[in-house]
N, C-alpha and C positions, 0 to 999 in steps of 0.2 A: 504494500500500500504506500502511496506517495504522501509526503507531508502536505498539509493544507491549512487554511485559515478560515475562521469565522469572524464575526464582528468583534468578539471579545477574546478569542483564543487562537494561538498558533499551535498546531499539532506538528511536533518536530520528531525526526528520527533520533532515537536514543537506544542505548543498550540497557536492558533491565537485568541486573545481577541479583541473584537470590542465593543465599546460603542457609544451611541448617546448622544449629549449634545448641549446646546447653546454654541456658540463660546466663550463667556465670562467665561464659566466653564472650558474650556480645559486646560489652563495653570495651574490652581490650581490643577486639577485632575492629570495631568501628572507630576507635581512637586512631588506630593505624591507618584505616582507610581515609579519614578526613585529614590526616597529615599529608596524604598524597593528593587528594582532590576534595575541595570543600563541600561538595554536594549542594550547590547553590540552586535555588528555585525562586526566582523573583527576589523579594526582600528577605529571604530566609536561607540559612545554610544548615548543614548537617541533616539534610532531609533523607529519612529512611523510614521504613515501616517494619515493625516487629509483630509477628502474629502471636496469638495465644498459644499456649503449650499444647503439644500433641505427643503422640507416641511413635518413636522411631523403632523400626523392626530390622533386625539383621542377625546373621550367624557368622561368627569368625571362622575363617578357613585357614588352612595351612599357610603360613607366612604372616598371619595377623599378629600384631603385637601381643594380644591376649592369648595367642595359641589357638589351635583348632578346637572347636567345640561341636557337640552334636545337637545341643538344644538351641532353639531360636531365642534370641534376647529381645526384650521389649523394654526400651528405655523411656520412661515418662518424662514430661517436662521439656522436651526439645522444641525450640521455636524456629521460625523462619524469618529471616531479615531480607528485605528487598530495597533496592535503591537504583537510581538511574545514573548512567554515565554517558558522556558524549561518545559518539562512534569513533573512538580513537584507539587503535590496536595497541600501541605502546603503553598508553595509560591503562587500558584494560589489563594488560599483562602485569603491570606493576601492582595493581589492586588485587588481582587474583593471587599473586605471589605473597602479598601482605596478609591476605586472609589465610592462606595455607600456613604461613609461618606463625601466626598468632592463634590458630585454632588448636584445640586439644586433641583432635582426632587424627588418626593415621591416614584416613581417607575422607577428608571433608567433602560434604556435598555442596558443590558450587555449580550453579547453572547460569547461563547467559543467553539472552534472546534479544532480537531486534524488535522494537515496538515503536509506536507513535505515542508521544507523551505530550500532555497539554502544558502550555506556558501562557499565562495571562498576558494580554497586551498592556496591562496597567491602566486601563480606562478608569475614570472616576465612577465608582459604584458605591460611594459612601452612603447614599440614601437607600440602597437596596435593603428591603425589609427582611431578607433571608440571611444576611450576613450576621455572623455571631455578635459583632459589636452593636448591632441594632436589635438584638433579642435578649438573651439571658446573660450574655458575656462569655468570656473565654472559660475553658475548663480548669485552668490553673487558678490557684489562690493567690492573693496579693503578695504573700511572702515568697512565692516561687517565681515571680516574674522579674526579679532583679537581674540585671545584665551580668554576664560571666566575668 
């Protein structure tokens, strides 16, 4: 599919990178990623999505760090993290390598696919009644909104 525009949005070609990890790995991995690329989207950076916990299923075979096992393992609590990158192969390679090096797994699950991703044209929609600032406010509390 080709990039396109609407009145308010540009749909741009991006790479969608997804990895699975235990929650305790995520901050370490994402810190390494944003040192390489800030994950900017409009007036925001460090943009990524982390899913709720799921169950990872696998069985270690010969050559696995845990050694071969006969029983299937089911690890609860594994999350998926997704973010967008520009279609830049050298940048992608650096990010994938950083994820691999920071991940606790011998075989991290990392997937990349090409997508069209939205980018606002920055039009003034301050009066839009559906925006969070015109409804009940942001989900963060006042003490969490201080700058880093």
